[in-house]
C-alpha positions as CSV (number, residue, x, y, z in Angstrom):
1,M,-13.8,-62.4,-14.7
2,K,-16.2,-60.5,-17.0
3,K,-16.3,-57.1,-18.5
4,V,-19.8,-55.7,-18.6
5,E,-20.3,-52.8,-20.9
6,A,-23.6,-50.9,-21.1
7,I,-24.8,-48.1,-23.2
8,I,-27.7,-46.5,-21.4
9,R,-29.8,-43.3,-21.5
10,K,-28.0,-40.5,-19.8
11,S,-31.2,-39.7,-17.9
12,K,-31.1,-43.2,-16.3
13,F,-27.4,-43.0,-15.1
14,T,-28.3,-42.1,-11.5
15,A,-30.7,-45.0,-11.1
16,V,-28.2,-47.4,-12.6
17,K,-25.4,-46.2,-10.4
18,E,-27.6,-46.6,-7.3
19,A,-28.7,-50.1,-8.4
20,L,-25.1,-51.1,-8.9
21,H,-24.0,-49.8,-5.5
22,K,-26.9,-51.7,-3.9
23,V,-25.6,-55.0,-5.3
24,G,-22.0,-54.3,-4.3
25,V,-20.6,-53.0,-7.6
26,N,-18.8,-49.9,-6.4
27,F,-16.2,-49.3,-9.1
28,F,-16.7,-48.7,-12.8
29,S,-15.8,-46.2,-15.4
30,Y,-18.2,-44.2,-17.6
31,W,-18.1,-41.8,-20.6
32,D,-20.7,-39.6,-22.2
33,V,-21.2,-40.8,-25.8
34,T,-23.5,-40.2,-28.8
35,G,-24.3,-42.9,-31.3
36,L,-26.7,-43.9,-33.9
37,G,-29.4,-46.6,-33.5
38,N,-31.7,-48.6,-35.6
39,E,-34.8,-46.4,-35.2
40,K,-35.8,-44.8,-38.5
41,E,-38.5,-42.5,-37.1
42,G,-38.2,-39.8,-34.6
43,H,-40.7,-38.6,-32.0
44,V,-43.0,-35.6,-32.6
45,Y,-43.5,-33.2,-29.7
46,R,-45.7,-30.2,-30.2
47,G,-45.4,-30.5,-34.0
48,V,-41.6,-30.7,-34.1
49,A,-39.9,-34.0,-35.1
50,Y,-37.0,-35.1,-32.9
51,S,-34.5,-37.8,-33.8
52,T,-34.2,-40.4,-31.0
53,S,-31.2,-42.1,-32.6
54,D,-28.8,-39.4,-31.3
55,I,-30.0,-39.1,-27.7
56,Q,-27.2,-38.5,-25.3
57,R,-26.0,-41.8,-23.8
58,R,-23.7,-42.9,-21.1
59,Y,-21.2,-45.8,-21.7
60,L,-20.4,-47.9,-18.6
61,S,-17.4,-50.2,-18.4
62,I,-17.5,-52.6,-15.4
63,V,-15.1,-55.5,-14.6
64,V,-16.5,-58.0,-12.1
65,N,-15.7,-61.5,-10.8
66,D,-17.7,-64.2,-12.5
67,D,-20.1,-64.6,-9.5
68,F,-21.1,-60.9,-9.9
69,E,-21.9,-61.1,-13.6
70,D,-25.6,-62.0,-13.3
71,I,-26.4,-59.5,-10.5
72,T,-24.6,-56.7,-12.3
73,I,-26.5,-57.3,-15.6
74,D,-29.8,-57.7,-13.7
75,A,-29.2,-54.4,-11.8
76,I,-28.6,-52.6,-15.1
77,L,-31.5,-54.1,-16.9
78,K,-34.0,-53.3,-14.1
79,S,-32.8,-49.8,-13.5
80,A,-32.0,-48.6,-17.1
81,G,-35.2,-49.7,-18.8
82,T,-38.1,-47.4,-19.8
83,G,-39.8,-49.8,-22.2
84,E,-39.1,-47.4,-25.1
85,V,-36.9,-47.8,-28.1
86,G,-33.4,-46.5,-27.4
87,D,-33.0,-47.9,-23.8
88,G,-29.6,-49.2,-24.8
89,K,-27.5,-52.4,-24.8
90,V,-25.4,-54.5,-22.5
91,F,-22.3,-56.4,-23.8
92,V,-20.4,-59.1,-21.8
93,S,-16.9,-60.3,-22.6
94,S,-14.3,-62.4,-20.8
95,I,-11.3,-60.9,-19.1
96,D,-8.2,-63.1,-18.9
97,E,-6.4,-61.2,-16.2
98,V,-6.3,-58.1,-14.1
99,Y,-3.4,-56.4,-12.3
100,R,-3.4,-53.8,-9.5
101,I,-0.8,-51.2,-10.6
102,R,0.1,-50.0,-7.0
103,T,1.1,-53.5,-5.7
104,G,1.6,-55.6,-8.9
105,E,-0.8,-58.3,-7.6
106,K,-3.0,-60.0,-10.0
107,G,-6.3,-61.9,-10.1
108,G,-9.9,-61.5,-9.0
109,E,-8.9,-60.2,-5.6
110,T,-7.7,-57.0,-7.2
111,L,-11.4,-56.1,-7.9
112,K,-12.3,-56.0,-4.2
Protein backbone atom coordinates (compact mmCIF):
# COMPACT_ATOMS: atom_id res chain seq x y z
CA MET A 1 0.00 0.00 0.00
CA LYS A 2 1.06 3.58 -0.65
CA LYS A 3 0.26 6.90 0.94
CA VAL A 4 0.02 9.64 -1.66
CA GLU A 5 0.14 13.13 -0.21
CA ALA A 6 -0.39 16.16 -2.41
CA ILE A 7 -0.21 19.87 -1.80
CA ILE A 8 -2.21 21.60 -4.52
CA ARG A 9 -3.68 24.99 -5.28
CA LYS A 10 -7.00 25.38 -3.49
CA SER A 11 -8.50 26.58 -6.77
CA LYS A 12 -7.72 23.19 -8.39
CA PHE A 13 -9.32 21.04 -5.66
CA THR A 14 -12.60 20.38 -7.48
CA ALA A 15 -10.78 19.30 -10.64
CA VAL A 16 -8.48 16.98 -8.65
CA LYS A 17 -11.39 15.51 -6.68
CA GLU A 18 -13.29 14.77 -9.90
CA ALA A 19 -10.20 13.24 -11.54
CA LEU A 20 -9.64 10.98 -8.52
CA HIS A 21 -13.28 9.85 -8.55
CA LYS A 22 -13.01 9.04 -12.28
CA VAL A 23 -10.12 6.63 -11.63
CA GLY A 24 -11.83 4.98 -8.67
CA VAL A 25 -10.22 6.79 -5.74
CA ASN A 26 -13.28 7.68 -3.70
CA PHE A 27 -11.88 8.15 -0.20
CA PHE A 28 -9.26 10.62 0.97
CA SER A 29 -8.76 13.28 3.60
CA TYR A 30 -7.87 16.92 3.01
CA TRP A 31 -6.99 20.05 4.93
CA ASP A 32 -6.67 23.72 4.08
CA VAL A 33 -3.05 24.76 4.61
CA THR A 34 -0.72 27.67 4.01
CA GLY A 35 2.98 27.26 3.38
CA LEU A 36 6.06 28.92 2.03
CA GLY A 37 7.65 28.02 -1.28
CA ASN A 38 10.89 28.65 -3.11
CA GLU A 39 9.66 31.54 -5.22
CA LYS A 40 11.43 34.77 -4.33
CA GLU A 41 9.41 37.14 -6.51
CA GLY A 42 5.71 37.80 -6.38
CA HIS A 43 3.36 38.66 -9.20
CA VAL A 44 2.37 42.22 -10.01
CA TYR A 45 -1.29 42.87 -10.79
CA ARG A 46 -2.41 46.42 -11.56
CA GLY A 47 0.72 47.82 -9.96
CA VAL A 48 0.39 45.88 -6.71
CA ALA A 49 2.90 43.12 -5.88
CA TYR A 50 1.42 39.90 -4.51
CA SER A 51 3.40 37.13 -2.88
CA THR A 52 2.69 33.76 -4.48
CA SER A 53 4.50 31.80 -1.79
CA ASP A 54 1.57 32.02 0.60
CA ILE A 55 -1.31 31.16 -1.72
CA GLN A 56 -3.95 29.06 -0.03
CA ARG A 57 -3.29 25.37 -0.60
CA ARG A 58 -5.10 22.14 0.02
CA TYR A 59 -3.30 19.12 1.46
CA LEU A 60 -4.62 15.71 0.35
CA SER A 61 -3.83 12.43 2.08
CA ILE A 62 -4.72 9.32 0.09
CA VAL A 63 -3.94 5.68 0.93
CA VAL A 64 -4.22 3.28 -2.01
CA ASN A 65 -3.29 -0.28 -2.88
CA ASP A 66 -0.07 -0.56 -4.88
CA ASP A 67 -1.94 -1.10 -8.16
CA PHE A 68 -3.63 2.31 -7.75
CA GLU A 69 -0.43 4.28 -7.10
CA ASP A 70 0.34 5.29 -10.68
CA ILE A 71 -3.22 6.16 -11.69
CA THR A 72 -3.70 8.19 -8.51
CA ILE A 73 -0.53 10.21 -9.11
CA ASP A 74 -1.33 10.65 -12.81
CA ALA A 75 -4.84 11.93 -11.99
CA ILE A 76 -3.39 14.50 -9.58
CA LEU A 77 -0.63 15.65 -11.94
CA LYS A 78 -2.98 16.08 -14.90
CA SER A 79 -5.75 17.86 -13.00
CA ALA A 80 -3.75 20.05 -10.58
CA GLY A 81 -1.26 21.58 -12.99
CA THR A 82 -1.46 25.10 -14.38
CA GLY A 83 2.11 25.29 -15.68
CA GLU A 84 2.88 28.11 -13.25
CA VAL A 85 5.23 28.21 -10.28
CA GLY A 86 3.36 27.09 -7.17
CA ASP A 87 1.33 24.21 -8.61
CA GLY A 88 2.35 22.04 -5.66
CA LYS A 89 4.02 18.75 -4.83
CA VAL A 90 3.16 15.04 -4.59
CA PHE A 91 4.83 12.78 -2.02
CA VAL A 92 4.63 8.98 -1.95
CA SER A 93 5.48 6.74 1.00
CA SER A 94 4.91 3.11 1.89
CA ILE A 95 2.23 1.97 4.31
CA ASP A 96 2.97 -1.20 6.24
CA GLU A 97 -0.55 -2.04 7.36
CA VAL A 98 -4.08 -0.69 7.58
CA TYR A 99 -6.92 -1.69 9.91
CA ARG A 100 -10.66 -1.11 9.68
CA ILE A 101 -11.73 0.08 13.12
CA ARG A 102 -15.34 -1.14 12.87
CA THR A 103 -14.47 -4.79 12.17
CA GLY A 104 -10.82 -5.09 13.16
CA GLU A 105 -9.92 -6.56 9.75
CA LYS A 106 -6.60 -5.60 8.22
CA GLY A 107 -4.91 -5.43 4.85
CA GLY A 108 -5.55 -3.93 1.45
CA GLU A 109 -9.18 -5.08 1.33
CA THR A 110 -10.00 -2.49 3.99
CA LEU A 111 -9.40 0.23 1.39
CA LYS A 112 -12.27 -0.93 -0.82
